[in-house]
ROVO-211081 format. One record per residue: residue number from 1; residue in three letters; x, y, z of N, C-alpha, C in turn. Coordinates in steps of 0.2 Angstrom, whole numbers, plus 5000, padded with zeros to 4 digits. Layout:
[NUM 'ALA' [X Y Z] [X Y Z] [X Y Z]]
...
This chain:
[1 'ASP' [5004 4994 5000] [5000 5001 5000] [5004 5006 5000]]
[2 'GLY' [5010 5005 4998] [5015 5011 4998] [5017 5012 4991]]
[3 'GLU' [5021 5018 4990] [5023 5020 4983] [5028 5015 4981]]
[4 'VAL' [5028 5014 4974] [5034 5009 4971] [5037 5014 4965]]
[5 'HIS' [5043 5014 4965] [5047 5018 4960] [5052 5013 4956]]
[6 'MET' [5052 5015 4950] [5058 5011 4945] [5064 5016 4944]]
[7 'ASN' [5070 5013 4945] [5075 5017 4945] [5080 5015 4938]]
[8 'GLU' [5080 5019 4933] [5084 5018 4928] [5091 5019 4928]]
[9 'LEU' [5095 5013 4929] [5102 5013 4931] [5107 5016 4925]]
[10 'LYS' [5104 5017 4919] [5108 5019 4914] [5109 5027 4914]]
[11 'ASN' [5102 5029 4916] [5103 5038 4916] [5101 5040 4923]]
[12 'GLY' [5100 5036 4927] [5098 5038 4934] [5091 5041 4934]]
[13 'ASN' [5087 5041 4930] [5080 5043 4931] [5076 5039 4935]]
[14 'THR' [5071 5042 4938] [5066 5038 4943] [5059 5039 4940]]
[15 'GLU' [5056 5034 4940] [5049 5035 4938] [5044 5031 4942]]
[16 'MET' [5038 5035 4943] [5033 5031 4948] [5030 5025 4944]]
[17 'PHE' [5031 5020 4947] [5027 5014 4945] [5020 5012 4948]]
[18 'TRP' [5020 5014 4955] [5013 5012 4958] [5012 5017 4963]]
[19 'ASN' [5006 5021 4963] [5005 5025 4968] [4998 5024 4971]]
[20 'PRO' [4996 5020 4976] [4990 5018 4978] [4986 5023 4981]]
[21 'THR' [4979 5023 4979] [4975 5028 4981] [4973 5027 4988]]
[22 'SER' [4970 5032 4991] [4967 5031 4998] [4962 5026 4999]]
[23 'GLU' [4958 5025 4994] [4953 5019 4994] [4957 5012 4995]]
[24 'VAL' [4963 5011 4991] [4967 5005 4991] [4970 5005 4998]]
[25 'ARG' [4973 5010 5001] [4976 5009 5007] [4970 5007 5013]]
[26 'ARG' [4964 5009 5012] [4959 5008 5017] [4957 5000 5016]]
[27 'GLN' [4958 4998 5011] [4956 4990 5010] [4961 4985 5012]]
[28 'ARG' [4967 4988 5014] [4973 4983 5016] [4971 4979 5022]]
[29 'LEU' [4974 4973 5023] [4972 4969 5029] [4976 4971 5034]]
[30 'LYS' [4973 4970 5040] [4976 4972 5046] [4981 4966 5049]]
[31 'ARG' [4986 4968 5051] [4991 4963 5054] [4989 4962 5061]]
[32 'HIS' [4989 4956 5063] [4988 4954 5070] [4993 4949 5072]]
[33 'ILE' [4997 4952 5077] [5002 4946 5079] [5002 4944 5086]]
[34 'VAL' [5006 4939 5088] [5006 4939 5095] [5011 4943 5098]]
[35 'LEU' [5009 4946 5104] [5013 4951 5107] [5021 4948 5108]]
[36 'PHE' [5026 4952 5107] [5032 4950 5108] [5034 4946 5114]]
[37 'GLU' [5032 4949 5119] [5033 4946 5126] [5030 4939 5127]]
[38 'GLU' [5026 4937 5123] [5021 4932 5124] [5024 4926 5119]]
[39 'GLN' [5029 4928 5115] [5032 4924 5110] [5036 4918 5113]]
[40 'MET' [5036 4912 5109] [5041 4908 5112] [5048 4908 5109]]
[41 'ASP' [5053 4905 5111] [5059 4907 5108] [5061 4906 5101]]
[42 'PHE' [5057 4901 5098] [5058 4899 5090] [5053 4902 5087]]
[43 'GLU' [5049 4907 5089] [5045 4910 5084] [5049 4916 5081]]
[44 'SER' [5047 4917 5074] [5052 4920 5069] [5053 4928 5073]]
[45 'GLU' [5049 4932 5075] [5050 4938 5076] [5056 4939 5082]]
[46 'ARG' [5055 4934 5086] [5059 4934 5093] [5066 4932 5091]]
[47 'LEU' [5065 4926 5086] [5071 4922 5085] [5076 4927 5080]]
[48 'TRP' [5073 4931 5076] [5077 4935 5072] [5077 4942 5073]]
[49 'GLN' [5076 4944 5079] [5076 4951 5082] [5081 4955 5082]]
[50 'HIS' [5087 4952 5082] [5094 4956 5081] [5095 4957 5074]]
[51 'VAL' [5094 4952 5070] [5095 4953 5063] [5090 4959 5060]]
[52 'THR' [5083 4959 5062] [5079 4964 5060] [5081 4971 5062]]
[53 'SER' [5083 4971 5068] [5085 4977 5071] [5091 4980 5067]]
[54 'ALA' [5096 4976 5065] [5101 4979 5061] [5099 4981 5054]]
[55 'ILE' [5095 4978 5052] [5092 4979 5044] [5089 4986 5045]]
[56 'ASN' [5084 4986 5051] [5080 4993 5051] [5085 4999 5052]]
[57 'LYS' [5092 4998 5055] [5097 5003 5056] [5100 5004 5050]]
[58 'GLY' [5100 5000 5045] [5104 5000 5039] [5111 4997 5040]]
[59 'ASP' [5112 4994 5045] [5118 4991 5047] [5119 4984 5044]]
[60 'GLN' [5121 4983 5037] [5121 4977 5034] [5126 4972 5036]]
[61 'HIS' [5132 4975 5039] [5137 4971 5041] [5135 4967 5048]]
[62 'LYS' [5131 4971 5052] [5129 4968 5058] [5123 4964 5057]]
[63 'ALA' [5119 4966 5052] [5114 4960 5050] [5117 4954 5048]]
[64 'THR' [5122 4953 5044] [5125 4948 5042] [5128 4944 5047]]
[65 'GLN' [5131 4948 5052] [5135 4944 5058] [5130 4941 5061]]
[66 'GLU' [5125 4945 5064] [5119 4942 5068] [5115 4935 5065]]
[67 'LYS' [5115 4936 5057] [5112 4931 5054] [5117 4924 5055]]
[68 'PHE' [5123 4925 5054] [5128 4920 5055] [5128 4917 5061]]
[69 'VAL' [5127 4920 5067] [5128 4918 5073] [5121 4913 5074]]
[70 'LEU' [5116 4916 5072] [5110 4912 5073] [5110 4906 5069]]
[71 'GLU' [5112 4906 5063] [5112 4900 5059] [5118 4895 5062]]
[72 'GLU' [5123 4897 5065] [5128 4893 5067] [5125 4889 5074]]
[73 'GLU' [5122 4894 5078] [5119 4890 5083] [5114 4884 5082]]
[74 'GLN' [5110 4885 5076] [5105 4880 5073] [5109 4874 5071]]
[75 'ARG' [5115 4875 5068] [5119 4869 5065] [5121 4866 5071]]
[76 'ASN' [5125 4869 5076] [5127 4865 5082] [5122 4861 5085]]
[77 'ALA' [5115 4863 5086] [5110 4860 5089] [5108 4854 5085]]
[78 'ALA' [5108 4855 5078] [5106 4850 5075] [5113 4844 5074]]
[79 'ARG' [5118 4847 5076] [5123 4842 5075] [5123 4837 5082]]
[80 'GLU' [5123 4841 5087] [5121 4838 5094] [5116 4833 5094]]
[81 'ARG' [5110 4834 5092] [5104 4829 5091] [5106 4823 5087]]
[82 'ARG' [5110 4825 5082] [5112 4819 5078] [5117 4814 5080]]
[83 'GLU' [5121 4817 5085] [5127 4813 5088] [5123 4809 5095]]
[84 'SER' [5118 4812 5097] [5115 4809 5103] [5109 4805 5100]]
[85 'GLY' [5107 4805 5094] [5102 4801 5092] [5095 4804 5093]]
[86 'THR' [5094 4810 5096] [5088 4813 5097] [5085 4815 5091]]
[87 'GLU' [5078 4814 5091] [5074 4816 5085] [5070 4821 5086]]
[88 'TRP' [5070 4826 5081] [5068 4832 5081] [5061 4831 5079]]
[89 'LYS' [5056 4833 5084] [5048 4832 5082] [5045 4839 5083]]
[90 'PRO' [5044 4842 5076] [5041 4848 5076] [5033 4848 5079]]
[91 'LEU' [5031 4853 5082] [5025 4854 5085] [5019 4856 5080]]
[92 'LEU' [5020 4859 5075] [5015 4862 5070] [5016 4860 5062]]
[93 'PHE' [5021 4856 5061] [5023 4855 5054] [5025 4847 5054]]
[94 'ARG' [5023 4845 5047] [5025 4838 5046] [5028 4837 5040]]
[95 'HIS' [5033 4832 5038] [5036 4832 5032] [5032 4827 5028]]
[96 'ASP' [5031 4830 5022] [5028 4826 5015] [5034 4823 5012]]
[97 'ALA' [5033 4816 5013] [5039 4813 5009] [5038 4813 5002]]
[98 'GLY' [5031 4813 5000] [5030 4813 4992] [5032 4819 4989]]
[99 'THR' [5032 4825 4992] [5034 4832 4989] [5040 4833 4992]]
[100 'ASN' [5043 4831 4997] [5049 4832 5000] [5048 4840 5004]]
[101 'GLU' [5043 4841 5006] [5040 4848 5009] [5038 4848 5015]]
[102 'TRP' [5039 4853 5020] [5036 4854 5027] [5029 4857 5025]]
[103 'ARG' [5024 4853 5028] [5016 4856 5027] [5015 4858 5035]]
[104 'TYR' [5010 4862 5036] [5007 4863 5042] [5002 4859 5043]]
[105 'LYS' [5002 4856 5049] [4998 4850 5052] [4991 4851 5052]]
[106 'TYR' [4989 4857 5053] [4982 4859 5054] [4980 4863 5049]]
[107 'GLU' [4982 4863 5043] [4980 4867 5038] [4972 4865 5035]]
[108 'ASP' [4968 4870 5034] [4962 4869 5032] [4961 4873 5025]]
[109 'LEU' [4961 4869 5020] [4960 4871 5013] [4954 4871 5009]]
[110 'ARG' [4949 4871 5013] [4942 4871 5011] [4941 4878 5010]]
[111 'PRO' [4937 4879 5005] [4934 4887 5003] [4930 4890 5010]]
[112 'TRP' [4931 4897 5011] [4928 4899 5016] [4920 4900 5015]]
[113 'ASP' [4916 4897 5019] [4909 4897 5019] [4905 4903 5024]]
[114 'PRO' [4904 4909 5020] [4901 4914 5023] [4894 4913 5027]]
[115 'LEU' [4891 4907 5025] [4885 4905 5028] [4886 4901 5034]]
[116 'ASN' [4891 4898 5034] [4893 4893 5041] [4898 4895 5045]]
[117 'ASP' [4905 4898 5041] [4910 4900 5045] [4910 4906 5049]]
[118 'ILE' [4910 4907 5055] [4910 4914 5058] [4917 4917 5059]]
[119 'ALA' [4922 4914 5061] [4927 4917 5062] [4934 4912 5062]]
[120 'GLN' [4939 4914 5060] [4945 4909 5060] [4950 4913 5065]]
[121 'PHE' [4953 4909 5070] [4957 4911 5075] [4963 4906 5077]]
[122 'GLU' [4967 4909 5080] [4974 4905 5082] [4974 4904 5089]]
[123 'LYS' [4976 4897 5091] [4977 4896 5098] [4981 4891 5099]]
[124 'ASP' [4987 4893 5102] [4993 4889 5103] [4996 4886 5097]]
[125 'GLY' [4996 4891 5092] [4999 4889 5086] [4994 4886 5081]]
[126 'ILE' [4989 4884 5083] [4984 4880 5079] [4978 4883 5077]]
[127 'LEU' [4977 4884 5070] [4972 4888 5067] [4966 4884 5067]]
[128 'GLN' [4960 4888 5070] [4954 4884 5070] [4948 4889 5067]]
[129 'THR' [4943 4886 5065] [4937 4890 5062] [4931 4889 5066]]
[130 'MET' [4928 4895 5068] [4922 4894 5072] [4916 4893 5067]]
[131 'GLU' [4913 4888 5068] [4907 4887 5063] [4900 4888 5067]]
[132 'ARG' [4895 4889 5063] [4889 4891 5065] [4885 4884 5067]]
[133 'HIS' [4886 4879 5063] [4882 4873 5063] [4885 4869 5069]]
[134 'LEU' [4891 4870 5072] [4892 4866 5078] [4888 4865 5083]]
[135 'SER' [4885 4872 5085] [4880 4872 5091] [4874 4869 5088]]
[136 'THR' [4872 4870 5083] [4866 4866 5079] [4867 4859 5079]]
[137 'ARG' [4873 4856 5078] [4875 4849 5078] [4874 4846 5085]]
[138 'MET' [4877 4851 5089] [4877 4847 5096] [4870 4847 5099]]
[139 'SER' [4866 4853 5097] [4859 4853 5100] [4854 4846 5097]]
[140 'ASN' [4856 4845 5091] [4852 4839 5087] [4855 4833 5090]]
[141 'HIS' [4861 4832 5092] [4864 4827 5095] [4861 4825 5102]]
[142 'LYS' [4861 4832 5106] [4858 4831 5113] [4851 4829 5112]]
[143 'ALA' [4847 4831 5107] [4840 4830 5107] [4839 4821 5105]]
[144 'THR' [4844 4820 5101] [4844 4811 5100] [4845 4808 5106]]
[145 'CYS' [4850 4811 5110] [4852 4807 5117] [4845 4807 5122]]
[146 'ILE' [4842 4813 5122] [4836 4814 5126] [4830 4808 5123]]
[147 'ASN' [4830 4808 5117] [4824 4804 5113] [4826 4796 5115]]
[148 'ASN' [4833 4794 5114] [4835 4788 5116] [4834 4786 5124]]
[149 'GLN' [4834 4791 5128] [4833 4790 5134] [4827 4789 5137]]
[150 'ILE' [4822 4792 5133] [4815 4792 5134] [4813 4785 5132]]
[151 'THR' [4815 4783 5126] [4813 4777 5122] [4814 4771 5127]]
[152 'ARG' [4821 4771 5130] [4823 4766 5135] [4819 4766 5141]]
[153 'HIS' [4817 4772 5143] [4813 4772 5149] [4806 4770 5148]]
[154 'LYS' [4803 4771 5143] [4797 4769 5141] [4796 4762 5140]]
[155 'ARG' [4801 4759 5137] [4802 4751 5135] [4802 4748 5143]]
[156 'SER' [4807 4750 5147] [4807 4748 5153] [4801 4748 5157]]
[157 'ALA' [4797 4753 5157] [4791 4753 5160] [4785 4749 5158]]
[158 'LYS' [4786 4748 5151] [4781 4744 5147] [4783 4737 5149]]
[159 'ASP' [4789 4735 5149] [4790 4728 5151] [4788 4726 5158]]
[160 'CYS' [4789 4732 5163] [4787 4731 5169] [4780 4730 5171]]
[161 'ARG' [4776 4734 5167] [4769 4733 5167] [4767 4726 5165]]
[162 'ARG' [4770 4724 5160] [4768 4717 5157] [4769 4712 5161]]
[163 'ARG' [4775 4712 5165] [4777 4707 5170] [4772 4707 5176]]
[164 'LYS' [4770 4713 5178] [4765 4715 5183] [4758 4711 5181]]
[165 'THR' [4756 4712 5176] [4750 4709 5173] [4750 4702 5173]]
[166 'SER' [4756 4699 5171] [4756 4692 5170] [4757 4688 5177]]
[167 'ASP' [4760 4691 5182] [4761 4688 5188] [4755 4688 5192]]
[168 'GLN' [4749 4692 5191] [4744 4693 5195] [4738 4687 5193]]
[169 'PRO' [4734 4684 5197] [4729 4680 5195] [4723 4685 5193]]
[170 'SER' [4719 4681 5188] [4714 4684 5185] [4709 4688 5189]]
[171 'ASN' [4707 4685 5195] [4703 4688 5200] [4706 4692 5205]]
[172 'HIS' [4712 4694 5205] [4715 4697 5210] [4714 4705 5209]]
[173 'SER' [4714 4709 5213] [4712 4717 5213] [4718 4720 5209]]
[174 'GLN' [4716 4724 5204] [4722 4728 5201] [4726 4732 5205]]
[175 'ASN' [4723 4733 5212] [4726 4738 5216] [4732 4736 5219]]
[176 'THR' [4734 4729 5218] [4739 4725 5221] [4746 4730 5221]]
[177 'GLU' [4749 4731 5226] [4756 4734 5225] [4761 4730 5221]]
[178 'SER' [4765 4734 5218] [4770 4730 5214] [4777 4735 5215]]
[179 'SER' [4782 4730 5214] [4788 4733 5215] [4790 4738 5209]]
[180 'CYS' [4786 4737 5203] [4787 4742 5198] [4784 4749 5199]]
[181 'SER' [4787 4755 5196] [4785 4761 5198] [4784 4764 5190]]
[182 'THR' [4779 4769 5190] [4777 4772 5185] [4782 4777 5183]]
[183 'PRO' [4785 4778 5177] [4790 4782 5175] [4788 4790 5176]]
[184 'GLU' [4793 4793 5177] [4792 4801 5178] [4789 4804 5172]]
[185 'SER' [4785 4809 5171] [4783 4812 5165] [4787 4816 5162]]
[186 'VAL' [4787 4815 5154] [4792 4818 5150] [4792 4826 5152]]
[187 'GLN' [4787 4829 5153] [4786 4836 5155] [4791 4838 5160]]
[188 'GLU' [4793 4833 5165] [4796 4835 5171] [4804 4836 5169]]
[189 'LEU' [4806 4835 5163] [4813 4835 5161] [4816 4842 5162]]
[190 'SER' [4822 4843 5165] [4825 4850 5167] [4832 4849 5163]]
[191 'ASP' [4834 4854 5160] [4840 4854 5156] [4846 4858 5161]]
[192 'ASP' [4846 4859 5167] [4850 4863 5171] [4856 4859 5171]]
[193 'ASP' [4862 4863 5170] [4869 4859 5171] [4869 4853 5166]]
[194 'GLY' [4865 4852 5161] [4866 4847 5156] [4863 4840 5159]]
[195 'LYS' [4859 4840 5164] [4857 4834 5167] [4848 4834 5166]]
[196 'TYR' [4846 4828 5167] [4838 4828 5165] [4836 4824 5171]]
[197 'LEU' [4831 4826 5174] [4828 4823 5179] [4824 4816 5177]]
[198 'GLY' [4826 4810 5180] [4824 4804 5178] [4828 4800 5173]]
[199 'PHE' [4834 4804 5171] [4837 4801 5165] [4845 4801 5168]]
[200 'GLU' [4849 4798 5163] [4857 4798 5165] [4858 4805 5162]]
[201 'SER' [4865 4807 5163] [4868 4812 5161] [4870 4812 5153]]
[202 'LEU' [4871 4818 5150] [4873 4818 5144] [4878 4813 5142]]
[203 'CYS' [4878 4811 5136] [4883 4806 5134] [4890 4810 5133]]
[204 'THR' [4896 4806 5132] [4902 4809 5132] [4903 4813 5126]]
[205 'GLN' [4900 4812 5120] [4901 4816 5115] [4898 4823 5116]]
[206 'CYS' [4892 4824 5119] [4890 4830 5121] [4894 4834 5126]]
[207 'GLY' [4896 4831 5130] [4901 4834 5135] [4907 4837 5132]]
[208 'LYS' [4910 4832 5127] [4916 4836 5124] [4914 4841 5120]]
[209 'GLU' [4909 4841 5115] [4907 4847 5111] [4904 4853 5116]]
[210 'MET' [4902 4852 5121] [4901 4858 5126] [4908 4861 5128]]
[211 'ASN' [4912 4857 5130] [4919 4860 5132] [4922 4863 5126]]
[212 'HIS' [4922 4860 5121] [4924 4863 5114] [4921 4870 5113]]
[213 'LEU' [4915 4871 5114] [4911 4877 5113] [4915 4882 5118]]
[214 'LYS' [4916 4880 5124] [4918 4884 5129] [4925 4887 5127]]
[215 'GLU' [4929 4883 5125] [4935 4885 5123] [4937 4889 5117]]
[216 'ILE' [4931 4888 5112] [4930 4893 5107] [4928 4900 5109]]
[217 'HIS' [4923 4900 5113] [4921 4906 5116] [4926 4910 5120]]
[218 'SER' [4930 4906 5124] [4935 4909 5127] [4941 4912 5123]]
[219 'ALA' [4942 4909 5117] [4947 4911 5113] [4945 4918 5109]]
[220 'VAL' [4938 4917 5107] [4936 4923 5103] [4935 4930 5108]]
[221 'LEU' [4934 4928 5114] [4934 4934 5119] [4941 4936 5119]]
[222 'SER' [4946 4932 5120] [4953 4935 5121] [4955 4938 5114]]
[223 'LEU' [4952 4936 5108] [4954 4939 5102] [4952 4946 5102]]
[224 'GLN' [4944 4946 5104] [4942 4953 5104] [4945 4958 5108]]
[225 'LYS' [4947 4956 5115] [4951 4960 5119] [4957 4962 5116]]
[226 'ALA' [4961 4958 5112] [4967 4960 5109] [4966 4964 5103]]
[227 'GLN' [4961 4964 5099] [4959 4968 5095] [4958 4976 5098]]
[228 'GLN' [4953 4975 5103] [4952 4982 5106] [4959 4986 5108]]
[229 'ASP' [4964 4981 5112] [4969 4985 5114] [4973 4987 5108]]
[230 'ILE' [4973 4984 5102] [4977 4986 5097] [4975 4993 5094]]
[231 'HIS' [4968 4993 5094] [4964 4999 5091] [4966 5005 5096]]
[232 'ARG' [4965 5003 5102] [4967 5009 5107] [4973 5012 5107]]
């Protein structure tokens, strides 16, 4: 979004090649990065900080020297791992033997779906997409769990009544007490804290998806706070 000039070496003339309008500048993508003090030792900005500083000061000799020091440390570390037989295990990348390239482990190459995708965010180096249908899918799954619980409860009650009838003589009073009990009314279901009266608690998948939603919500709130701090 800045001016670009072409320099003619033969005659020393300078020509404007690109001069973006204010509209172009307004459309630029905002750059969001992890705060320097929160970065780990091997993240690029922290790792190359001395080289970057020298370049910004126009000190090419210092930048080259810092680059050599940094690369020499990496060579020594690789040599020590090789001698000790220690395998280097990248956290976020995997080696593709077919193309002989390193690829991001959590890459998502599907097209962005504006009707379903809400936001994309990074957490602990992992890119994730917050989707609208996640909560819908969880609700549908929770409803299925409830229906299955109700069906089992009704079947159990029906079998109980059948046994009660078959165990009594035909002339016996129908008021005879039985060990079987009438099931709770479905209307008495309560969804507080993910539990239902008269039924077991939600299945493991529901609990995992609930926790996943909480993590996403927490990450989005953190992003929003960071954006507010940046704007401020």
